[in-house]
C-alpha positions as CSV (number, residue, x, y, z in Angstrom):
1,M,103.5,98.9,70.8
2,V,104.5,102.5,72.8
3,G,106.8,103.8,69.9
4,F,105.1,102.2,67.0
5,A,100.9,103.1,68.0
6,L,100.0,106.4,66.9
7,K,103.6,107.1,65.5
8,G,104.7,107.1,69.4
9,K,102.8,110.2,70.1
10,Y,100.4,109.6,72.8
11,R,101.1,107.1,76.2
12,G,97.6,107.2,77.4
13,Q,95.7,109.8,79.4
14,K,97.0,112.3,82.2
15,Q,95.0,111.8,85.1
16,K,94.7,114.6,87.8
17,W,92.6,113.0,90.7
18,F,90.6,115.5,93.2
19,A,88.8,114.7,96.5
20,M,85.6,116.7,96.5
21,A,82.5,116.7,99.5
22,L,79.0,116.8,98.2
23,T,77.3,119.5,100.3
24,G,74.0,119.7,98.3
25,P,71.3,116.8,97.6
26,E,72.0,113.9,95.6
27,S,69.3,114.9,93.2
28,E,72.0,117.5,91.8
29,I,74.0,115.1,90.1
30,N,73.7,114.5,86.6
31,I,76.1,112.2,84.6
32,A,73.9,112.6,81.7
33,A,76.1,114.1,78.2
34,D,74.3,116.8,78.0
35,D,76.4,118.6,75.4
36,G,75.9,116.8,72.3
37,L,78.9,114.3,73.2
38,E,78.8,110.6,73.8
39,Q,77.4,109.6,77.7
40,E,80.0,107.5,78.8
41,F,79.1,106.8,82.2
42,D,74.9,105.1,82.6
43,Q,75.1,104.8,86.4
44,W,76.5,105.9,89.5
45,K,76.5,104.9,93.0
46,W,78.1,105.3,96.8
47,S,80.2,102.8,97.8
48,D,82.4,102.6,101.1
49,M,86.3,103.2,100.3
50,D,87.5,99.5,101.1
51,Q,84.7,98.1,98.5
52,L,86.2,100.4,95.5
53,I,89.0,97.7,94.2
54,D,86.4,95.0,93.8
55,L,84.0,97.2,91.9
56,I,86.9,98.4,89.5
57,V,87.6,96.6,86.2
58,P,91.0,94.7,86.6
59,F,93.0,96.3,84.4
60,K,92.5,99.9,86.6
61,R,92.9,98.0,89.6
62,D,96.6,99.3,90.2
63,V,95.6,102.7,89.7
64,Y,92.6,102.8,91.5
65,T,94.9,101.4,94.9
66,A,97.0,104.3,94.4
67,V,94.6,106.7,94.5
68,I,92.7,105.3,97.7
69,K,96.3,105.2,99.7
70,Q,96.1,108.9,98.9
71,F,92.6,109.7,100.0
72,A,92.3,107.0,102.5
73,H,92.8,109.6,105.6
74,L,89.8,111.8,104.4
75,S,87.2,108.8,104.6
76,R,87.8,108.5,108.2
C-alpha cells in the first residue's frame, strides 16, 4: 500500500524518543488537551520497564521492545 495510499507521500510517523526524569511532583503531569485539539490519552500510570511490553498494543510491540533495549541501562 505504500506506493498507493496517499499517493506514496507518507510512510508513517517519524518518532524521536527521549528519556527524562521527573524531578517535580506528579501533580505537575497534565495529559489534558488544553490547546483546542482532541485529547489523545485519557490516563497514565507508572510501570516497571519489564512490564511495559504487556501493556502495549500488539502492532507497536516491536518498536517499544527496541526502545526499551536502548533505555534499559537508565532503569537500573
